[in-house]
C-alpha angles and dihedrals in degrees: 000000000000088000094060102034115085092216126064111264116211120201128195120239137173113276089232088073089065099044105048111129129237133026093308090054091049093050090047091050093049091047095052091046091050089051090056097251125148127199120252112240105225096174092103101054145299124357098256093051091045090052090050093052094045091047093050090050091054092048093046088060090058094252130139115252123205117207134181098216095200088065093228138029119287112256094216110019094265123121116255136197114292126240114241095231089094090059092051090050092050095048098042095043099036088222122147119251114226110194115217130193115203126193133199093019094131091058093044097048114014118199111286095020111119099189113054124226119252103253138127118278123200117214135181120198120205130207118281115271121207125201137182139172141084110340090201093059103102094194090054093047090051092049092050093047092049090052090055093047093048089054091051091049090050090055099039098039088218122156108256123228114196097216131077116275090232090059090049091053089051091050091048090051089052091049091245130142119256107241116241112159127064096261093048091048092049091052091046094051091047089052091050090052095049093045095240092133091055092045091052090052090050093052090047091051090051092051091051090050092051093048092052 
């Protein structure tokens, strides 16, 4: 994206990427800096809040901020539920949200690969979207986030999965099916609320520990 956008695009990255020791750490740091990424300062609290503060700082300087609204990479190429941080950033900064659909990214930079391959990327840019309101209103934040994700889906033509990508990865690691229909989603949400998903993970970890 930075190669085709006339303005500098800054992305947020974990601070650990900039502090790894040795030659590999130095190369990693240079790579992330070259790609326009800045470390998230987590000294003030949890990761989500730290990302918001860092993002607002970038926007307050009149810069362009790039965000992956799903919060993590899709495990299977489908589009997952967006995180509401993007809505908070839009409201509190007053900046426009420009939805972008990107194609062939999994082939160019597979999961775990720091330096991307040199291949052609296709991108579609949507019209700017503007939002206002109370950034503490959770229903409003969800509504705005869903509007942005719907626009991305419209451009990318991806299948939409109404759960977070991080939850999908957890289910895949446990050998479970990703819920899609209304009944499956209801059961999944009930399991999340009761902590069954976390308990299952804990039991699995114990079994792995005993087997090793």
